[in-house]
C-alpha positions in Angstrom: 18.0 9.7 -25.9 15.1 8.3 -24.0 15.2 4.6 -23.0 12.3 2.5 -24.2 11.2 -1.0 -23.4 8.9 -1.5 -26.3 9.9 -4.4 -28.6 7.9 -5.2 -31.7 8.6 -8.8 -32.8 7.4 -9.7 -36.2 6.8 -13.3 -35.2 4.6 -12.3 -32.2 2.6 -9.9 -34.3 2.1 -12.4 -37.0 1.0 -15.1 -34.6 -1.5 -12.8 -32.9 -2.8 -11.4 -36.2 -3.6 -14.9 -37.5 -5.1 -16.1 -34.3 -8.5 -17.8 -34.8 -11.6 -16.7 -33.1 -12.2 -18.8 -29.9 -15.9 -18.6 -29.6 -16.4 -22.0 -28.0 -13.6 -21.4 -25.5 -14.9 -17.9 -24.5 -18.3 -19.4 -23.8 -16.8 -22.0 -21.4 -16.6 -21.4 -17.7 -13.6 -19.7 -16.1 -10.4 -21.7 -15.7 -9.8 -22.4 -12.0 -6.2 -21.8 -11.1 -5.1 -22.5 -7.5 -2.7 -19.8 -6.2 -0.3 -22.1 -4.5 2.4 -19.5 -3.7 1.2 -16.5 -1.7 -1.8 -15.1 0.2 -3.1 -11.6 -0.5 -0.6 -8.9 0.2 0.5 -5.6 -1.4 1.0 -7.2 -4.9 -0.9 -10.5 -4.7 -4.6 -9.8 -5.1 -3.8 -6.2 -6.0 -3.7 -3.8 -9.0 -0.1 -2.6 -9.6 0.7 0.2 -12.0 4.1 0.9 -13.6 5.1 4.4 -12.7 7.9 6.0 -14.8 8.1 9.4 -13.0 10.7 10.4 -15.6 9.4 13.7 -17.0 11.2 17.0 -16.3 11.1 20.4 -17.8 13.5 23.3 -18.1 13.1 25.6 -15.2 11.6 23.0 -12.8 14.7 22.8 -10.6 15.4 19.1 -11.4 19.2 18.2 -11.4 18.9 16.9 -14.9 18.1 20.4 -16.0 16.2 19.7 -19.3 13.1 18.4 -21.0 13.7 14.8 -19.7 11.7 12.3 -21.8 9.5 15.0 -23.3 11.7 15.6 -26.3 14.5 13.8 -28.1 16.9 16.6 -27.5 16.4 17.3 -23.8 18.2 20.6 -24.1 15.4 22.0 -26.3 11.7 22.2 -25.6 9.4 19.7 -27.3 8.2 20.6 -30.7 6.9 18.9 -33.8 10.5 18.3 -34.9 11.8 17.5 -31.4 9.2 15.2 -30.0 9.4 12.1 -27.8 5.6 11.9 -27.1 3.1 9.3 -28.2 0.3 11.0 -26.4 -0.5 14.4 -25.0 -1.4 14.6 -21.3 -4.3 16.5 -19.9 -2.6 19.0 -17.6 -5.6 20.7 -16.0 -5.0 19.2 -12.6 -1.4 20.5 -12.2 -0.6 23.8 -10.5 2.7 24.2 -12.4 3.1 23.6 -16.1 5.9 24.5 -18.6 5.6 26.1 -22.0 6.7 24.0 -25.0 7.5 25.0 -28.6 4.3 23.5 -29.9 1.5 25.6 -31.3 -1.4 26.4 -29.0 -4.0 23.7 -28.2 -7.1 23.4 -30.4 -9.0 25.5 -27.8 -6.4 28.3 -28.0 -4.7 27.6 -24.7 -0.9 27.4 -24.6 0.7 23.9 -25.1 2.2 23.2 -21.7 3.5 20.0 -20.0 3.9 18.9 -16.4 7.1 17.9 -14.6 7.4 14.8 -12.5 9.9 16.7 -10.4 7.1 18.9 -9.0 5.8 17.2 -5.8 2.3 18.4 -6.7 2.4 16.5 -9.9 3.4 13.2 -8.2 0.7 13.9 -5.5 -1.8 14.4 -8.3 -0.9 11.0 -9.8 -1.1 9.2 -6.5 -4.5 10.9 -5.8 -5.7 9.5 -9.2 -4.5 6.1 -8.1 -6.4 6.4 -4.8 -9.5 7.5 -6.6 -9.3 4.7 -9.2 -8.4 1.6 -7.3 -4.7 1.4 -8.2 -3.2 -0.2 -5.1 0.5 -0.2 -5.7 3.0 1.7 -7.8 6.1 0.2 -9.2 8.7 3.0 -9.4 10.9 2.4 -12.5 14.6 2.8 -11.7 17.0 2.7 -14.5 20.8 2.8 -14.0 21.2 5.6 -11.4 25.0 5.8 -11.7 25.0 8.2 -14.6 23.7 11.7 -15.1 20.1 10.8 -14.4 21.0 9.4 -11.0 20.4 12.6 -8.8 17.0 13.2 -10.4 16.0 9.5 -10.0 17.0 9.7 -6.4 14.8 12.7 -5.9 11.9 11.0 -7.6 12.1 8.1 -5.1 11.6 10.5 -2.2 8.7 12.2 -4.0 7.0 8.9 -4.6 7.4 7.9 -1.0 5.8 11.2 0.2 2.9 10.8 -2.2 2.3 7.2 -1.5 2.2 7.9 2.3 -0.1 10.8 1.8 -2.6 9.0 -0.4 -2.5 5.6 1.2 -0.9 3.8 -1.7 1.9 1.3 -1.7 5.1 1.5 -3.8 8.2 -0.5 -4.5 11.4 -0.2 -6.5 11.4 -1.7 -9.9 14.9 -1.9 -11.3 15.1 -1.8 -15.1 18.3 -3.4 -16.1 18.1 -2.2 -19.8 21.6 -1.0 -20.9 23.1 -1.2 -17.4 26.6 -2.5 -18.1 27.7 -2.9 -14.5 24.3 -4.1 -13.4 25.5 -7.1 -11.3 27.5 -5.1 -8.8 25.9 -1.7 -9.1 22.3 -2.8 -8.6 23.3 -4.4 -5.3 25.2 -1.3 -4.3 22.3 1.0 -5.1 20.0 -1.2 -3.0 22.3 -1.2 0.0 23.3 2.4 -0.2 20.1 4.1 -1.1 16.9 2.2 -2.0 16.8 -0.2 1.0 16.1 2.7 3.3 12.7 3.2 1.7 11.5 -0.2 3.0 11.1 1.6 6.4 8.2 3.5 5.0 4.7 2.3 6.0 3.9 2.7 2.3 6.6 0.4 1.0 5.0 -2.7 -0.5 5.3 -6.0 1.4 4.4 -9.5 0.2 4.6 -12.5 2.5 6.1 -10.1 5.1 9.0 -9.2 2.8 9.8 -5.9 1.0 9.1 -6.1 -2.7 11.7 -5.5 -5.4 11.2 -6.1 -9.1 14.0 -6.6 -11.6 12.9 -6.0 -15.2 14.9 -7.2 -18.2 16.5 -10.6 -17.5 16.4 -13.1 -20.3 15.2 -10.8 -23.1 16.6 -11.5 -26.6 17.9 -8.0 -27.0 21.4 -6.6 -27.3 21.1 -4.2 -24.4 20.0 -7.1 -22.1 22.8 -9.6 -22.8 23.8 -10.8 -19.3 24.5 -14.5 -18.9 21.9 -16.6 -17.1 24.4 -17.2 -14.3 24.7 -13.4 -13.7 21.0 -13.0 -13.6 20.5 -15.9 -11.2 23.2 -14.4 -8.9 21.3 -11.1 -8.7 17.9 -12.7 -8.1 19.3 -14.9 -5.3 21.2 -12.0 -3.8 18.0 -10.0 -3.4 16.2 -13.0 -2.0 19.1 -13.3 0.4 18.5 -9.7 1.5 15.0 -10.8 2.6 13.2 -9.5 -0.4 10.2 -10.8 -2.3 11.5 -10.6 -5.9 9.4 -10.0 -9.0 10.7 -10.7 -12.4 9.7 -8.5 -15.3 10.3 -11.1 -17.9 9.8 -11.7 -21.7 6.4 -12.6 -23.0 7.6 -16.1 -24.1 9.8 -16.8 -21.0 8.5 -20.3 -20.6 9.5 -21.5 -24.1 12.6 -19.4 -24.6 11.6 -18.2 -28.1 10.9 -15.0 -29.9 11.5 -12.2 -27.3 13.1 -14.7 -24.8 16.6 -16.1 -24.8 16.8 -19.9 -24.4 18.5 -21.3 -21.3 17.0 -18.9 -18.7 14.2 -21.0 -17.2 16.1 -21.5 -14.0 16.4 -17.8 -13.6 12.7 -17.3 -14.2 11.8 -20.0 -11.7 14.0 -18.4 -9.0 11.7 -15.4 -8.9 8.8 -15.2 -6.3 6.5 -13.6 -8.9 6.7 -13.4 -12.7 5.3 -10.5 -14.7 5.7 -11.1 -18.5 5.8 -8.0 -20.8 3.0 -7.4 -23.2 3.4 -3.9 -24.7 3.6 -4.3 -28.5 2.3 -7.8 -28.4 -1.4 -7.3 -29.0 -3.5 -4.6 -30.8 -7.0 -6.0 -30.7 -9.4 -8.3 -28.9 -8.5 -11.3 -31.1 -4.9 -10.9 -30.0 -5.9 -10.8 -26.3 -7.9 -14.0 -26.8 -5.0 -15.7 -28.5 -2.8 -15.1 -25.5 -5.5 -16.2 -23.1 -5.7 -19.5 -24.9 -2.1 -20.1 -25.8 0.0 -18.3 -23.3 -1.7 -17.0 -20.1 -3.3 -20.3 -19.0 0.0 -22.2 -19.6 2.0 -19.6 -17.8 -0.3 -19.9 -14.8 0.0 -23.6 -14.8 3.8 -23.4 -14.8 3.8 -20.9 -12.0 1.5 -23.0 -9.9 3.7 -26.0 -10.4 6.8 -24.1 -9.2 5.1 -22.1 -6.3 5.4 -18.8 -8.2 2.9 -16.0 -8.2 1.7 -14.8 -11.7 1.2 -11.1 -12.4 0.6 -10.6 -16.2 0.4 -7.2 -17.8 -2.7 -5.4 -18.8 -2.2 -2.8 -21.5 -4.6 0.0 -22.6 -3.1 -0.2 -26.1 -1.0 2.2 -28.2 -3.1 5.3 -28.6 -1.1 6.7 -31.4 -1.4 3.5 -33.4 -5.2 3.3 -32.8 -5.2 0.1 -30.8 -7.4 1.0 -27.9 -10.8 0.4 -29.4 -12.2 2.9 -26.8 -11.4 0.5 -23.9 -12.5 -2.8 -25.4 -9.0 -4.1 -25.7 -8.1 -3.4 -22.1 -11.4 -4.8 -20.8 -10.9 -8.0 -22.7 -7.6 -8.5 -20.8 -9.2 -7.8 -17.5 -11.9 -10.4 -18.3 -9.5 -13.0 -19.7 -6.9 -12.8 -16.9 -9.6 -12.8 -14.2 -10.8 -16.1 -15.7 -7.3 -17.5 -15.7 -7.1 -16.9 -11.9 -3.9 -14.8 -11.9 -2.5 -13.7 -8.6 -2.1 -10.0 -9.5 -2.3 -7.6 -12.4 0.3 -5.1 -13.6 -0.9 -2.1 -15.6 1.6 -1.2 -18.3 1.8 1.8 -17.7 0.5 4.6 -15.6 2.3 7.6 -17.1 4.0 6.2 -20.2 3.2 9.1 -22.5 6.2 8.3 -24.7 4.9 5.0 -25.9 1.3 6.1 -25.8 0.2 3.3 -23.4 -0.6 5.4 -20.4 -3.8 5.3 -18.3 -3.2 8.7 -16.6 -5.3 11.6 -17.8 -4.9 12.2 -21.5 -6.1 14.8 -24.0 -9.7 13.8 -24.8 -10.2 15.6 -28.1 -8.5 17.9 -30.6 -9.4 20.8 -28.3 -6.7 19.6 -25.9 -4.0 18.7 -28.5 -1.5 21.1 -30.0 -2.7 22.3 -33.4 -1.0 20.5 -36.3 0.9 18.1 -34.0 -0.6 14.9 -35.5 -0.9 13.5 -31.9 -4.1 11.5 -31.4 -6.6 12.2 -28.6 -8.7 9.6 -26.8 -11.5 10.2 -29.2 -9.3 9.1 -32.2 -11.7 6.4 -33.3 -14.8 8.6 -33.1 -15.9 7.6 -29.6 -15.8 10.5 -27.1 -13.8 9.5 -24.0 -13.2 11.6 -20.8 -9.6 12.3 -20.0 -9.8 10.0 -17.0 -11.5 7.2 -18.9 -8.7 4.6 -18.6 -8.3 5.3 -14.9 -12.0 4.6 -14.5 -11.7 1.5 -16.6 -8.8 0.3 -14.5 -10.9 0.9 -11.4 -13.7 -1.3 -12.8 -11.3 -3.9 -14.1 -9.7 -4.1 -10.7 -13.1 -4.5 -9.0 -13.9 -7.4 -11.3 -10.5 -9.0 -10.6 -11.1 -8.7 -6.8 -14.6 -10.2 -7.1 -16.3 -6.9 -6.3 -17.9 -6.8 -9.7 -19.5 -9.8 -11.5 -17.3 -11.4 -14.2 -18.4 -10.1 -17.5 -16.9 -9.9 -21.0 -19.0 -6.7 -21.5 -17.2 -3.5 -20.6 -19.4 -1.7 -17.9 -17.4 1.5 -17.9 -18.9 4.3 -20.1 -16.3 6.3 -22.1 -18.0 9.5 -20.9 -19.4 9.4 -17.4 -23.0 10.5 -17.0 -23.0 14.0 -15.7 -25.2 14.8 -12.7 -27.2 11.6 -12.8 -25.5 9.1 -10.5 -25.0 11.5 -7.5 -23.5 14.8 -6.4 -20.0 15.3 -7.9 -17.7 18.0 -6.5 -14.9 19.3 -8.7 -11.5 20.8 -7.8 -11.8 23.8 -10.2 -14.5 26.0 -11.6 -16.5 24.8 -14.7 -16.3 21.2 -13.5 -12.6 21.0 -14.3 -9.7 19.4 -12.4 -10.0 16.4 -10.2 -13.5 15.1 -9.4 -14.7 13.4 -6.2 -16.8 10.2 -6.3 -20.5 10.5 -7.0 -22.1 11.0 -3.6 -25.5 9.5 -2.8 -28.0 11.2 -0.5 -26.8 11.4 3.0 -24.7 13.4 5.5 -20.9 13.7 4.9 -18.4 14.9 7.5 -14.9 16.1 6.5 -13.5 12.6 6.9 -16.2 11.1 4.8 -15.8 13.6 2.0 -12.0 13.0 2.0 -12.6 9.3 1.7 -14.7 10.0 -1.4 -11.9 12.1 -2.9 -13.3 15.5 -1.9 -10.4 17.2 0.0 -11.0 19.8 2.7 -11.4 23.4 1.4 -11.0 22.1 -2.1 -14.2 22.2 -4.1 -14.9 25.0 -6.7 -17.9 23.6 -8.6 -20.6 20.9 -8.3 -23.0 18.9 -10.4 -26.3 18.0 -8.8 -29.0 15.6 -10.1 -32.4 17.1 -10.8 -34.6 17.3 -7.7 -31.7 17.0 -5.3 -30.5 19.6 -2.7 -27.1 20.1 -1.3 -26.3 22.1 1.8 -22.6 22.8 2.2 -20.8 23.9 5.4 -17.5 25.7 5.9 -16.8 23.7 9.1 -16.8 20.0 10.0 -19.9 18.4 11.4 -22.4 20.7 9.5 -21.4 23.9 11.2 -20.2 27.4 10.2 -21.2 29.3 7.1 -23.6 27.3 4.9 -24.7 27.4 1.2 -27.7 25.6 -0.3 -27.8 24.5 -4.0 -30.4 22.6 -5.9 -28.9 22.7 -9.4 -25.5 22.5 -11.1 -23.2 25.3 -9.8 -20.1 25.9 -12.0 -18.4 28.6 -10.1 -18.4 28.9 -6.3 -16.5 32.3 -6.5 -19.7 33.9 -7.8 -21.7 33.0 -4.7 -22.3 35.4 -1.8 -20.5 34.8 0.4 -17.7 33.3 -1.7 -17.9 29.5 -1.3 -14.7 28.7 -3.3 -12.4 26.3 -1.5 -14.5 26.4 1.7 -16.4 23.1 1.6 -15.7 20.9 4.7 -19.0 19.0 5.3 -22.3 18.7 3.6 -25.8 17.3 3.7 -27.4 15.8 0.5 -31.1 15.4 0.2 
């Protein structure tokens, strides 16, 4: 049975649903919050994404040997009657995919899924992070002392490799949910296994200390029933190990009501950073505004008073429940939390296809969903969205948070990017499929400059070119070797003579 962290609380939902419009407050100037705790680092001033990395498929070689988190019965492939999915991923960027028991996609292609156990899949995810302004990944680590342990151990190594390759940071985020011997085993796991990862240049540091997150203390749920004294012992132990410790805490941690147990405030104040959970708490812009006025500002003030960094969650919304509003819900949170003056943002989540609140590439229309499955695509409310829309939205929201984009309540990110108008765009596969590089302005691009723009060496297979522009591509660095010249969109480099597929190394754009 797949673990889940979603908790729907009737009281929270009712409160948000009855929240009044806050027009006068929204028109006011931004709240100025003084970050009294920490300077910029790998989590302060950064966009962090929660990374599950918990999908496996039969035949992928993973020790768990099954359809981990894709289906309810992991021994059988996902199907309409054996489904653990809230959203269907766009799998066009993966080199290996695995056949499910679903009907074909709407476009007639077989319904296949990726495996997180494939290094190429993890690399693809971290490349998306690199291309879309996601600075740091929090690798979720549930109790590793059971049957999932060997696969989770392997995932930590795969995440390290991908983070190093794509210049991202990562840290271990322990999820204590259902972990009976958590107090001793979490410490043992850190000493025996996870602490070694802090030697990686990609391991996140804050205030010069390796970052660790513990998610689940103080929640008013039966599978998180540790006494406050036990929780405080674990937090202080990790601080004693020289770690900067983040707490993934209940939404109402400060007041000890609804999703939060009373009597845990000393535990929460022992953390270096607090990241309250938000999945299932809001479903529209009015709910986001309610939390801005009644929770976020007060949380920030409490954190300031106690020298704690504040890293609230930003959620895209439950796609299957129709909460996303084609990006308006997510943008409102970026806007509100930037006004609050928070120290960091935590995106819940990167790859959480189970709960349907992922930002990773997702089926954009019925053409990319198994026929008859009832799973919603990104265009579920009638607005066409590209599969990478929520990655692009995160990129723009992060830029606004960092002051690189003017503060605005109006979402600047188009659900469908303009094709061939903003610059030259190279694509990984023919027909403009697969990963896309950044839109390139006129100029000269060496191999290093192309790679910095997301165009890997010997990688491109198609290109979109604005009207009136000309591209000269070269097979070698520094504009040498075989060359090709294009002045219009070119969907398939294999048809050129000589074959240009996977040969681009440098180019001139005029």
